[in-house]
Steps between C-alpha positions, in 0.01 A plus 500: 500500500626847438212714627587855613301731718315808369745713708801361316322548166440870598863534587607349171262727317639811678849396404375463143353860521821648627709324239285628216480844645888507493505368148239744396696800645813420287375322185466773217154594407354339181342713243164341558526584872568865420204489262277387793637773710379735237158348540522579875568861438171542327256279698214366302237231488678332201787519264564429134650153541435398866244540779589742770584284812882524469477889439296524833781300677771731368310819566568556870875524431494617143610862585813400687823333396631229720743261333236342270282406803277808421383287218541159645413506864134392506536276201763311693284484806197355327715244325641395833147482658401260218827303575393474867141388427615226256781384735238472781280293273793263459585472859815289459862599450530331167209685355630842635831431342340392185313835474819694568673303235272597208732726276197698368397576862857617565507719189163662558507549880709820496360670192204736473299327232120444469578131577582599869137581611372223247700248707351617827141510389540181300614321815214646687262393232587133531497516884158674526363293197560173691320639803208628277464154330467346855277765630357789298367706794489885440855571644672267253271618216594871555863429565526293181333784304752752629790278437387434128474863442835577661666232292357646178599845612857358528530326165249369247665159504301430812194437275674173381471329843141627537407342168685179602305474839160520299603235253644274769194532730194601294287402785577840669270653248209344697578691804304820567814638665690475168285771352558711794876456458456592124298813561711620794826449308369686208375783734848525653658499154250764380732812533760325283241383246380864483860618440541242222174608330568876540840454341367270217629172647875558447605194691268274310613636157867471612496146632285359209625695206781742590750271664623276224861441464521201263665194630764276355592147550798616729252717697271202554807277614612781729159510668501130561851493643426809713211326666717213606766740638245722666318238695792266570430229765136612539430400141660164532303415816168625334556277196538204734179597670316528164590129422310374801225780529153401608278723293191378690615739776337834424764704671792330315298538182483875542865520580607290208279679253619840624861398419391363164312813410787731584753294324296401189395876433854627502643194320249557218585873506874415472431324166380832354650783710777578727414379838688596828613221728347660813141510371447158632591611858140453619528130433740485796223501744281215376815285427623547860166436653463179300839366621422578864151345483596175648753646758752210428819504699823518313844347553795691652681457161219701323513764762867546476467518119264790531726667750777483242282624226383785715857603579589509136199726421575734782866528393405582135240763620776666711726499208235665277420768753869581535518518113761216485289308254223616260145502598311244285206734501718747309597269232153488370464789240823665640448825311156554686535316826863568596521649858695810403643678793493875602807592296319410175214737582724777629710496194187556282376763737822699461438533131122552520522773763155633534368323184267198523652174391309286250582126505396316190344151538628468863248568778743342754777743405256794533396380851867435609594838390221664693580290811860589519477871396142597593505685163264474203522210265248393242447160347421527129433182290488460132322236304712204617528629863291389796231731633511589856333708780701802374256505199207542733663771698590695188131455394381633821752783540602598144791720473644700203870435539767720353859390544569137619792252517392201297654158579437253216469130563701406180752649278359812319842630393501754764797737512501562884560265780526518882805344665431255768708236682260236345557625156386791278127603482409639168243778502325764279415867587161584403408874483123407479354148605140404540393158607138540388382229740176684575391492141301198376382425150185298438454345147138475373510395137729437198302575182631553159851547628402771760552422870270692730472537871515734792758639747465504877721696751589866563694650215505873607795437736704304243834651368512317175852442375580542135486194279252314717255289310203265535637155396323182418639165614396179331520145631502176305297191625825373677521840690796648313479880515592734221462870447268557212544880437535836675172683471384843605722747698371535851462871452238437237337206667436676838290767359193274533371225720448280190748373233471377149828383341570317174692183544621193297494172680734221381328168420674303775373736784214383710519729799566867535596750771579867517796676651697818492848550363697786673794625289709204412386280795308179436118513543334487847167333515185687554209264400378143548582243239203443280434239226443645153188300477353711783568820316415424138155469363 
């Protein structure tokens, strides 16, 4: 027997908390973390690509600077609370060590990412769900409703385990209390749903049509290998459990189907689009709960093996925090996710002086620059760049920008560069720059070579740079984008709320979208993608 008391589990969890706080205070901030810090500076009921829970956790400390803990403190705390709750469910030394030996838990426990509150509320979901299935009295019903809402406020991935629960146990639909849970959860989510509707469902559009970065065979293989590395011994023990699983047990069926739903969704996604390894983090919880279900004792050899594995992970994390080895999280899309330090931002700030800095196609860089300098940076994305919350902010608070320092994301044959210890940073001086994010085009019809529609957004405050044009972008059936042609100069277009422009559509184009070309920059996108069949008649 290797049972340990709740007091010892609490002490281990406190040690885990202290260790992660120390790591979090020294490990450089990731670009995504700085981006969520930007969220917290402007509290809202929702954001372009994520629900608001993480921003709410960062907000209390968002206006101070304390060795990265201003961003990470509460995220680390909720991750460690989840660790304690799961370890307490295990109740044995082997299971506590197993939980602490999952590489993905190590990698996520000191970072301010939406997965931190998702991990906590996902843990609470399974704990309270088990109580609810045993007894659906009003306390469990209300508590489950609150947790479901909080889980979705954390990250939309939580919907997967809710769906898995209903599929694995459809008899719950016969309970009156289930409908109370449904209506209360919807009520609690009401403010976020209202935000989404009032902003034209940006998160829905982004996740279902705006986040596609085509996968390759190597990307798919990377995802498979990354899952083995991320879950380590937990995955090995879970696979052993699956082989002897009793699917007649309702609780085990819910746990197994939850794991299946999470992995299958992202495995399918990896076939077509780039998929990040940590998106399956939620599966950690039902995998662990499955393994501890029978509370089997383990040999001293297995315990010693986990001790050794844990020691290796702790050593590697210390090395990463001390910058002695690269952070694996930074290797993914290094140009966007690299944890650039303060010297990088200060080098740019010296050149920019009082001018805003525009980062092309890199919202993490804009966020990191703002974090380190507390200056003004803007994220501007062209056709092939990823949209972000910066687009909404520019829509809500449009500005006519004069002189800016523009940092391109690829070689644009710039003549100027900023010296920095990590290498030179090319840039362009713009005497007049306008993002136009507050301008939207709505296409209505394409008849006899004339595209018609209307324009929304304030235009009286716009300082229109010379050589700015409405541009049409065409897409083939396989999604390949091409510029078709430059159309009307914006000076002419903005004289009316409606537009009519002559265009010629190549035969292979099946979808169209409108954008704006500013000087010699590529086009930024200002309309939805519409099939030609919806416009022609």
